[in-house]
KOLKOLPA-906448 format. One record per residue: residue number from 1; x, y, z of N, C-alpha, C in turn. Coordinates in steps of 0.02 Angstrom, whole numbers, padded with zeros to 5 digits. Each point is the difference from the previous one (the first is absolute). Last residue first. Example, Ala and Ser with C-alpha at 12.3 -4.5 7.8 and 13.67 -1.06 7.14 Angstrom:
// residues 2
+-----+--------+--------+--------+--------+--------+--------+--------+--------+--------+
:  nr :   n.px :   n.py :   n.pz :  ca.px :  ca.py :  ca.pz :   c.px :   c.py :   c.pz :
+-----+--------+--------+--------+--------+--------+--------+--------+--------+--------+
:   2 :  00642 : -00112 :  00354 :  00042 :  00059 :  00003 : -00039 :  00055 :  00037 :
:   1 :  00015 : -00286 : -00004 : -00045 :  00059 :  00000 :  00045 :  00060 :  00000 :
+-----+--------+--------+--------+--------+--------+--------+--------+--------+--------+
END
This chain:
// residues 144
+-----+--------+--------+--------+--------+--------+--------+--------+--------+--------+
:  nr :   n.px :   n.py :   n.pz :  ca.px :  ca.py :  ca.pz :   c.px :   c.py :   c.pz :
+-----+--------+--------+--------+--------+--------+--------+--------+--------+--------+
: 144 : -00108 :  08376 :  02386 :  00064 :  00015 : -00033 :  00041 : -00064 : -00008 :
: 143 : -00231 :  00070 :  00095 :  00010 : -00051 : -00050 :  00064 :  00009 : -00040 :
: 142 : -00100 :  00127 :  00193 :  00005 :  00030 : -00067 :  00009 : -00052 : -00055 :
: 141 : -00015 : -00067 :  00231 : -00057 :  00043 : -00013 :  00000 :  00026 : -00072 :
: 140 :  00185 : -00131 :  00077 : -00061 : -00040 : -00002 : -00060 :  00044 : -00021 :
: 139 :  00207 :  00107 :  00034 :  00004 : -00045 : -00058 : -00064 : -00039 : -00008 :
: 138 :  00022 :  00129 :  00194 : -00014 :  00041 : -00059 :  00003 : -00042 : -00064 :
: 137 :  00055 : -00105 :  00203 : -00070 :  00020 :  00002 : -00018 :  00042 : -00062 :
: 136 :  00227 : -00067 :  00030 : -00044 : -00057 : -00014 : -00073 :  00021 : -00003 :
: 135 :  00164 :  00162 :  00064 :  00007 : -00020 : -00071 : -00050 : -00055 : -00018 :
: 134 :  00013 :  00062 :  00226 : -00026 :  00056 : -00040 :  00000 : -00019 : -00074 :
: 133 :  00104 : -00147 :  00149 : -00073 : -00003 :  00007 : -00034 :  00054 : -00042 :
: 132 :  00239 : -00005 :  00011 : -00028 : -00054 : -00039 : -00076 : -00003 :  00003 :
: 131 :  00140 :  00233 :  00030 : -00018 : -00060 :  00038 : -00034 : -00052 : -00044 :
: 130 :  00180 :  00179 : -00095 : -00071 : -00006 :  00011 : -00015 : -00064 :  00040 :
: 129 :  00237 :  00141 :  00013 : -00036 : -00051 : -00037 : -00074 : -00003 :  00020 :
: 128 :  00132 :  00235 :  00021 :  00010 : -00068 :  00025 : -00043 : -00049 : -00040 :
: 127 :  00115 :  00275 :  00009 : -00047 : -00048 : -00028 :  00016 : -00069 :  00027 :
: 126 :  00076 :  00194 :  00160 :  00011 : -00017 : -00070 : -00055 : -00048 : -00024 :
: 125 :  00062 :  00072 :  00233 : -00009 :  00062 : -00039 :  00016 : -00012 : -00074 :
: 124 : -00006 : -00153 :  00199 :  00058 :  00005 : -00044 : -00001 :  00065 : -00041 :
: 123 : -00181 : -00040 :  00148 :  00060 : -00011 :  00039 :  00063 :  00010 : -00042 :
: 122 : -00214 :  00008 : -00100 :  00013 :  00060 :  00039 :  00065 : -00007 :  00040 :
: 121 : -00076 : -00117 : -00233 :  00021 : -00017 :  00068 :  00017 :  00065 :  00037 :
: 120 : -00163 : -00059 : -00229 :  00048 :  00042 :  00036 :  00014 : -00028 :  00070 :
: 119 : -00109 : -00036 : -00272 :  00001 : -00030 :  00067 :  00059 :  00031 :  00038 :
: 118 : -00136 :  00120 : -00202 :  00065 : -00030 :  00018 : -00005 : -00027 :  00071 :
: 117 : -00174 :  00068 : -00221 :  00010 :  00000 :  00072 :  00064 : -00038 :  00016 :
: 116 : -00122 :  00132 : -00220 :  00050 : -00049 :  00020 :  00010 :  00009 :  00075 :
: 115 : -00214 :  00064 : -00179 :  00044 :  00016 :  00056 :  00048 : -00057 :  00012 :
: 114 : -00198 :  00121 : -00182 :  00045 : -00055 :  00012 :  00046 :  00021 :  00057 :
: 113 : -00257 :  00081 : -00122 :  00064 :  00010 :  00034 :  00038 : -00065 :  00006 :
: 112 : -00228 :  00158 : -00106 :  00033 : -00065 :  00001 :  00070 :  00011 :  00027 :
: 111 : -00255 :  00144 :  00011 :  00073 : -00005 : -00007 :  00021 : -00073 : -00003 :
: 110 : -00232 :  00079 : -00012 :  00034 :  00062 :  00020 :  00075 : -00004 : -00013 :
: 109 : -00229 : -00121 : -00111 :  00066 : -00014 :  00028 :  00035 :  00067 :  00014 :
: 108 : -00271 : -00061 : -00009 :  00054 :  00041 : -00029 :  00065 : -00016 :  00035 :
: 107 : -00230 : -00084 :  00047 :  00049 : -00043 : -00034 :  00054 :  00039 : -00036 :
: 106 : -00188 :  00072 :  00152 :  00002 :  00021 : -00070 :  00043 : -00046 : -00044 :
: 105 : -00034 : -00037 :  00236 : -00065 :  00030 : -00018 : -00004 :  00019 : -00074 :
: 104 :  00199 : -00087 :  00111 : -00049 : -00052 : -00016 : -00068 :  00027 : -00020 :
: 103 :  00255 :  00102 : -00030 : -00062 :  00015 :  00036 : -00052 : -00053 : -00018 :
: 102 :  00279 : -00033 :  00000 : -00059 :  00021 : -00039 : -00060 :  00011 :  00046 :
: 101 :  00284 : -00076 : -00031 : -00046 :  00036 :  00044 : -00059 :  00024 : -00042 :
: 100 :  00206 : -00197 : -00010 : -00046 :  00039 : -00041 : -00050 :  00031 :  00049 :
:  99 :  00265 : -00124 :  00010 : -00062 :  00026 :  00029 : -00042 :  00035 : -00054 :
:  98 :  00231 : -00180 :  00062 : -00035 :  00042 : -00049 : -00068 :  00018 :  00030 :
:  97 :  00263 : -00085 :  00098 : -00073 : -00004 :  00000 : -00029 :  00048 : -00052 :
:  96 :  00247 : -00140 :  00079 : -00034 :  00052 : -00039 : -00075 : -00011 :  00002 :
:  95 :  00233 : -00061 :  00164 : -00057 : -00024 : -00038 : -00034 :  00059 : -00034 :
:  94 :  00254 : -00086 :  00132 : -00050 :  00050 : -00019 : -00058 : -00035 : -00035 :
:  93 :  00203 : -00109 :  00071 : -00004 :  00052 :  00050 : -00052 :  00054 : -00016 :
:  92 :  00033 : -00196 : -00137 :  00028 : -00025 :  00062 : -00009 :  00050 :  00057 :
:  91 : -00181 :  00011 : -00192 :  00072 : -00008 : -00003 :  00025 : -00029 :  00065 :
:  90 : -00245 :  00014 : -00139 :  00033 : -00011 :  00064 :  00074 : -00010 : -00013 :
:  89 : -00235 :  00109 : -00134 :  00068 : -00026 : -00002 :  00026 : -00006 :  00072 :
:  88 : -00223 :  00072 : -00050 :  00017 : -00025 : -00066 :  00070 : -00030 : -00004 :
:  87 : -00222 :  00062 :  00170 :  00073 : -00007 :  00004 :  00021 : -00034 : -00065 :
:  86 : -00224 :  00155 :  00038 :  00029 : -00064 : -00020 :  00075 :  00003 :  00012 :
:  85 : -00259 :  00141 :  00034 :  00071 : -00006 :  00017 :  00023 : -00070 : -00017 :
:  84 : -00212 :  00201 : -00025 :  00020 : -00068 : -00019 :  00075 : -00004 :  00011 :
:  83 : -00185 :  00168 :  00107 :  00070 : -00006 : -00022 :  00014 : -00073 : -00013 :
:  82 : -00222 :  00188 :  00029 :  00026 : -00068 :  00002 :  00071 :  00001 : -00027 :
:  81 : -00179 :  00188 :  00121 :  00051 : -00014 : -00051 :  00022 : -00073 :  00009 :
:  80 : -00206 :  00197 :  00083 :  00030 : -00066 :  00000 :  00053 : -00004 : -00054 :
:  79 : -00054 :  00240 :  00109 : -00032 : -00051 : -00041 :  00035 : -00067 :  00009 :
:  78 :  00062 :  00241 :  00069 : -00064 : -00022 :  00030 : -00037 : -00049 : -00045 :
:  77 :  00179 :  00134 : -00135 : -00004 : -00012 :  00071 : -00070 : -00022 :  00020 :
:  76 :  00124 : -00040 : -00247 : -00042 :  00045 :  00040 :  00004 : -00020 :  00074 :
:  75 :  00159 : -00020 : -00248 : -00036 : -00033 :  00054 : -00039 :  00052 :  00040 :
:  74 :  00084 :  00007 : -00267 :  00000 :  00031 :  00066 : -00040 : -00041 :  00051 :
:  73 :  00126 : -00122 : -00203 : -00060 :  00043 :  00008 :  00002 :  00030 :  00069 :
:  72 :  00189 : -00122 : -00077 : -00041 : -00006 : -00060 : -00063 :  00043 :  00001 :
:  71 :  00271 : -00038 :  00105 : -00066 :  00029 :  00015 : -00042 :  00002 : -00064 :
:  70 :  00215 : -00151 :  00093 : -00026 :  00033 : -00061 : -00071 :  00023 :  00015 :
:  69 :  00232 : -00072 :  00151 : -00073 :  00008 : -00004 : -00017 :  00037 : -00064 :
:  68 :  00210 : -00140 :  00137 : -00016 :  00033 : -00063 : -00076 :  00003 : -00005 :
:  67 :  00219 : -00053 :  00192 : -00070 : -00002 : -00022 : -00009 :  00040 : -00064 :
:  66 :  00195 : -00124 :  00188 : -00015 :  00038 : -00061 : -00074 : -00005 : -00015 :
:  65 :  00093 : -00081 :  00206 :  00062 :  00015 : -00035 : -00010 :  00044 : -00061 :
:  64 : -00124 : -00060 :  00247 : -00015 :  00018 : -00069 :  00065 :  00021 : -00033 :
:  63 :  00002 : -00176 :  00205 : -00003 :  00072 : -00016 : -00019 :  00009 : -00073 :
:  62 : -00021 : -00200 :  00213 :  00017 :  00018 : -00068 : -00011 :  00074 : -00010 :
:  61 :  00044 : -00206 :  00208 : -00030 :  00062 : -00024 :  00016 :  00008 : -00074 :
:  60 : -00015 : -00206 :  00210 :  00032 :  00030 : -00058 : -00039 :  00062 : -00021 :
:  59 : -00057 : -00120 :  00197 :  00064 : -00033 : -00014 :  00035 :  00027 : -00062 :
:  58 : -00218 :  00068 :  00081 :  00041 :  00004 :  00060 :  00071 : -00026 : -00014 :
:  57 : -00171 : -00015 : -00164 :  00025 :  00069 :  00005 :  00043 :  00010 :  00062 :
:  56 : -00126 : -00200 : -00061 :  00071 :  00002 : -00018 :  00030 :  00069 :  00007 :
:  55 : -00234 : -00044 :  00032 :  00039 : -00022 :  00057 :  00075 :  00000 : -00014 :
:  54 : -00163 :  00047 : -00171 :  00016 :  00057 :  00044 :  00041 : -00020 :  00061 :
:  53 : -00099 : -00136 : -00188 :  00072 :  00011 :  00005 :  00019 :  00056 :  00048 :
:  52 : -00216 : -00108 : -00104 :  00020 : -00017 :  00069 :  00076 :  00005 :  00009 :
:  51 : -00143 :  00061 : -00194 :  00046 : -00057 : -00006 :  00025 : -00024 :  00068 :
:  50 : -00141 :  00190 : -00013 : -00037 : -00054 : -00032 :  00043 : -00064 : -00005 :
:  49 :  00104 :  00195 :  00076 : -00048 : -00023 :  00050 : -00039 : -00060 : -00027 :
:  48 :  00142 :  00114 : -00146 :  00038 : -00042 :  00046 : -00043 : -00026 :  00057 :
:  47 : -00105 :  00146 : -00152 :  00026 : -00059 : -00037 :  00037 : -00047 :  00047 :
:  46 : -00072 :  00211 :  00081 : -00056 : -00046 : -00008 :  00021 : -00065 : -00035 :
:  45 :  00163 :  00170 :  00021 : -00019 : -00024 :  00066 : -00058 : -00051 : -00005 :
:  44 :  00066 :  00111 : -00197 :  00051 : -00049 :  00022 : -00019 : -00030 :  00067 :
:  43 : -00134 :  00175 : -00078 : -00012 : -00061 : -00038 :  00050 : -00054 :  00019 :
:  42 :  00030 :  00213 :  00092 : -00059 : -00032 :  00029 : -00016 : -00065 : -00036 :
:  41 :  00172 :  00131 : -00090 :  00020 : -00028 :  00065 : -00058 : -00036 :  00034 :
:  40 : -00043 :  00118 : -00198 :  00041 : -00059 : -00015 :  00021 : -00034 :  00065 :
:  39 : -00112 :  00203 :  00022 : -00046 : -00052 : -00023 :  00038 : -00064 : -00018 :
:  38 :  00126 :  00189 :  00056 : -00034 : -00025 :  00060 : -00049 : -00055 : -00019 :
:  37 :  00106 :  00113 : -00173 :  00049 : -00043 :  00035 : -00031 : -00029 :  00063 :
:  36 : -00127 :  00157 : -00120 :  00005 : -00063 : -00037 :  00049 : -00048 :  00033 :
:  35 : -00028 :  00224 :  00076 : -00051 : -00046 :  00027 :  00004 : -00068 : -00036 :
:  34 :  00130 :  00192 : -00067 :  00029 : -00037 :  00057 : -00048 : -00052 :  00028 :
:  33 : -00068 :  00155 : -00174 :  00042 : -00055 : -00024 :  00031 : -00041 :  00056 :
:  32 : -00240 :  00124 :  00020 :  00070 :  00020 :  00003 :  00044 : -00059 : -00017 :
:  31 : -00254 :  00032 : -00089 :  00039 : -00035 :  00050 :  00073 :  00022 : -00004 :
:  30 : -00179 :  00177 : -00081 :  00017 : -00068 : -00019 :  00044 : -00030 :  00055 :
:  29 : -00079 :  00233 : -00016 : -00057 : -00043 :  00009 :  00011 : -00072 : -00024 :
:  28 :  00152 :  00196 :  00019 : -00031 : -00008 : -00066 : -00061 : -00046 :  00003 :
:  27 :  00143 :  00045 :  00190 : -00039 :  00060 : -00016 : -00030 : -00001 : -00070 :
:  26 :  00042 : -00237 :  00114 :  00040 :  00061 :  00002 : -00043 :  00060 : -00020 :
:  25 : -00073 : -00244 :  00125 :  00000 :  00040 : -00061 :  00044 :  00062 :  00009 :
:  24 : -00052 : -00157 :  00175 :  00053 : -00025 : -00044 :  00004 :  00039 : -00065 :
:  23 : -00169 :  00028 :  00175 :  00061 :  00039 :  00011 :  00059 : -00025 : -00042 :
:  22 : -00210 : -00114 :  00000 : -00008 :  00065 : -00032 :  00064 :  00040 :  00006 :
:  21 :  00033 : -00259 :  00007 : -00034 :  00050 :  00041 : -00006 :  00064 : -00040 :
:  20 :  00015 : -00277 : -00073 :  00035 :  00064 :  00004 : -00042 :  00048 :  00043 :
:  19 :  00026 : -00281 : -00008 : -00045 :  00058 : -00002 :  00042 :  00063 :  00004 :
:  18 :  00016 : -00290 : -00065 :  00025 :  00058 :  00036 : -00052 :  00057 : -00006 :
:  17 :  00049 : -00282 : -00048 : -00052 :  00051 :  00004 :  00026 :  00057 :  00043 :
:  16 :  00130 : -00199 : -00159 : -00010 :  00033 :  00065 : -00055 :  00052 : -00006 :
:  15 :  00065 : -00235 : -00138 : -00020 :  00069 : -00008 : -00016 :  00029 :  00068 :
:  14 :  00132 : -00229 : -00128 : -00023 :  00036 :  00060 : -00017 :  00072 : -00018 :
:  13 :  00081 : -00162 : -00161 : -00030 : -00045 :  00049 : -00026 :  00035 :  00062 :
:  12 :  00030 :  00074 : -00274 :  00026 :  00013 :  00068 : -00037 : -00047 :  00048 :
:  11 : -00057 :  00016 : -00232 :  00056 : -00045 :  00013 :  00034 :  00013 :  00067 :
:  10 : -00182 :  00133 : -00093 : -00025 : -00067 :  00015 :  00055 : -00050 :  00016 :
:   9 :  00048 :  00223 : -00078 : -00021 : -00001 :  00071 : -00025 : -00069 :  00020 :
:   8 :  00180 :  00015 : -00195 : -00070 :  00020 :  00008 : -00019 : -00006 :  00074 :
:   7 :  00257 :  00033 : -00029 : -00049 : -00044 : -00031 : -00070 :  00029 :  00008 :
:   6 :  00226 :  00156 : -00013 : -00044 : -00037 :  00044 : -00045 : -00047 : -00039 :
:   5 :  00231 :  00172 : -00006 : -00035 : -00048 : -00042 : -00041 : -00046 :  00046 :
:   4 :  00108 :  00266 :  00021 : -00011 : -00066 :  00030 : -00042 : -00044 : -00046 :
:   3 :  00161 :  00187 : -00102 : -00069 : -00004 :  00026 : -00008 : -00069 :  00032 :
:   2 :  00245 :  00119 : -00017 : -00049 : -00041 : -00036 : -00067 :  00001 :  00035 :
:   1 :  00199 :  00191 : -00007 : -00030 : -00049 :  00043 : -00054 : -00037 : -00040 :
+-----+--------+--------+--------+--------+--------+--------+--------+--------+--------+
END
């Protein structure tokens, strides 16, 4: 598996503000690996909210098709975390996003990730085309 290739944090157009809980730590006293996926999901929600695309959720859905997380430093519970997020590719039925998770108190990068999201038709139970409004809004925001 290839390591996610990410630009510098300054090149991301959106940074989500998240928070971990003390209970997110495992018995080693570090952030449980499953929590990272939740942080990516929270960042996606904030990103689409910022782009005013949440209203489209009633008309289309997407599923996580693939993800790749490279863990760089142990995360901690009960602290602030920032997630830089960027949509790096728009296909006809999928899109790719890149993420950098870091602690703003120390600037230590906890992880870098990449995810492929697949546009999904629940009715057809298959991948479907991306809505034009969704594509246009992301193209404009990301300068694609």
